[in-house]
ROMI-559639 format. One record per residue: residue in one letter; x, y, z of N, C-alpha, C, O in turn. Coordinates in steps of 0.2 Angstrom, whole numbers, plus 5000, padded with zeros to 4 digits. Layout:
BEGIN
AXYZXYZXYZXYZ/...
//
This chain:
BEGIN
M541054175380541254195374541054275373540554295375/A541554315371541454385371541154405365541154375359/K540754455365540354485360540854515355541254545357/P540654505348541054545344540954625344540354645345/R541454665344541354735345541654775339542254755337/I541254815336541554855331541554935333541054955335/R542154965333542155035335541755075329541855065323/V541355125332540955165327541355225326541555265330/G541455245320541855305318541355355316540755345313/L541455415318540955465318541255525314541855545314/L540855565310541055625307541155675312540755675317/E541555725311541555785315540855825316540755845321/S540555815310539855855310539255815313538755835314/T539455755315538855705318538655735325539055755329/T537955745326537655765332537255715335536855675331/F537255705341536855655345536455705349536655745353/L535755695349535255735353534855685357534655635355/V534855695364534555655369533755655367533455715367/G533455595366532755595365532355575371531755595372/A532655535376532255515382532755505388533355495386/M532555515394532955505400533155425400532855385397/P533755415403534055345403533555305407533255325412/V533455245405533155195409533555135410533955115406/P533455095416533855035418533754985412533254975410/K534354945411534354885407534254825412534654825417/Y533854785410533754725414533954665411533954655405/K534154615415534354545412533754505410533854465405/D533154515413532654465412531954505410531954565412/W531554475407530854505405530454525411530054575411/E530554495417530154515423530454575426530154605431/K531054595424531354655427531454655434531354695438/T531854595436531954585443532754595444532954605450/E533154595439533854595440534154645434534054635428/F534554695437534854745432535454705428535754655431/A535454725422536054705418536654745420536554805422/T537254715420537854755423538354755417538454705413/D538854805418539354805413539854755415540054745421/W540154715410540654665411541254695414541554655418/D541454755412542154775414542054805421542554795426/S541554845423541554885429541054855434541154875440/G540654815432540154785436539554835438539154815442/Q539554895435539054945436538354925432538454895427/P537854945435537154935431537254975425537555025424/L536954945420536854975413536255015412535654995415/Y536255075409535655105407535555115400536055115396/L534955125397534855135390534655205389534255235392/V534955235384534855305383534655315375535055295371/T534055335374533855345367534055415364533955465368/V534455415359534755475356534555475348534355425345/F534555535346534455545338535155555335535455615337/L535355515331536055525328535855565321535455545317/M536155625321536055675315536655685311537155705314/E536755665305537355665301537155685294536755645291/E537455735292537355765285536555765284536255805287/E536255725279535555735277535155675280534655665278/R535355645286535055585288534955595296535355625299/A534455565299534355555306534155485308533755455304/E534355465313534155395315534155395323534555415326/A533655355325533555345332533955285334533955235331/L534355295340534755235342534655235350534555285353/T534755175352534755165360535455145361535755095359/I535755175366536455165368536555145375536255175379/E536855085376536955065383537555105386538055105383/V537455125392537955165396537955145403537455135406/P538555125406538655115413538455175417538555225415/K538155155423537955215427538455265428538255325428/G539055255429539555305430539755345424540055395425/G539455325418539655365412539055405411539055445405/L538555415415537955455414538155525417538155525423/P538155575413538355645416537755675419537155665418/N537955725423537455775426537155815420537555835416/G536555835420536255885415536055845409535855875404/L535955775410535755735404534955745404534655725409/M534655765399533955775398533755775391534255795386/P533155765389532955775382533055845379532955895382/G533355845373533555905369534255925370534455975367/V534655895374535355905375535755865370535655805369/T536255895368536755865363537255825368537455855373/V537455765365537955725369538455705364538255695358/R538955675366539455645362539655585366539955585371/P539555525362539755455365540455455365540855465360/V540755425371541455415372541555335371541255295374/E541955315366542155245365541455205363541255165366/L541155235357540555205355540755135351541155145346/F540455085353540455025349539854995347539355005350/A539854955342539254915339539354845340539954825338/S538854805342538954735342538354705339537754705341/P538454665334537954625330537654575335538054545338/W537054555335536754495339536254465335535954495330/A536154405337535554355334535454305339535854285343/R534754295340534554245344533854215342533554245338/V533754155344533154115342532654125348532854105354/N532054145348531554155353531254085355531354035351/D530854085360530454025362530053995357529753935357/R529854035351529454005346529853985340529553975335/G530453985341530853965335531054015330531254005325/Q530854085331530954135327531654175328531854185334/L531954185323532654225323532554295324532154325320/G532854325329532854395330533554415329534054385331/Q533654475326534354495325534354575325533854605324/G534954605326535054675326535754695328536254655328/I535854755330536454785332536354825338535854865339/S536754815344536654855350537254895350537854885347/F537154955353537655005354537855015361537455015365/R538455025362538755035369539255095369539755095365/A539255135374539755185375539955185382539655165387/D540655195383540855205390540555255394540455255400/S540455315391540155375394539855415389539955405383/L539455465391539155525387539455585389539455595395/E539655635385539855695386539255745384539055745379/V539055785389538555835388538755895384539255925386/G538355915379538455975376537956025378537756035384/Q537656065373537156115374536456095372536456055367/P535956115374535256105371535356135364535556185362/L535056095359534956115352534456165352533856165354/T534656225348534256275347534156285340534556275336/V533556305338533356325331533256395330532856425334/A533656425325533556495324532856515321532556475317/A532656565323531956595321532056615314532556645312/P531556605309531656635302531656705302531356745306/E532056735298532156805297531556835294531256815290/K531356895297530756935294530956975288531557005288/K530556975283530757015277530457085278529957095282/A530857135276530757205277530157215272530057195267/A529657265275529157285270529357325265529757365266/A529057315259529257355253528857415252528957455247/
//
């Protein structure tokens, strides 16, 4: 059964800032087998980003196939997810507790520039 997928719409002003280097996604808790992309068969990686939009910021983890990870990807660099989808999920763990959330997946990431902050202007002496 295919997971439900919801295309994520973004404002033009939305910025994604890489927070951590990609890490492999595993199928099992023992980390013995990579999770793979259903379409391409490539290993999946998890990239933590900060979504900044208008007056809010939120940390997200996005699944990206290995082939969609660009050169130059490092913390502090802006990226733009290509074909970003959200998938709601729910499961019952071995103790009978319900876990639920939303996972995010992109076909690839496009690298922008490192985010820079302008220095405050110095006031002239009176």
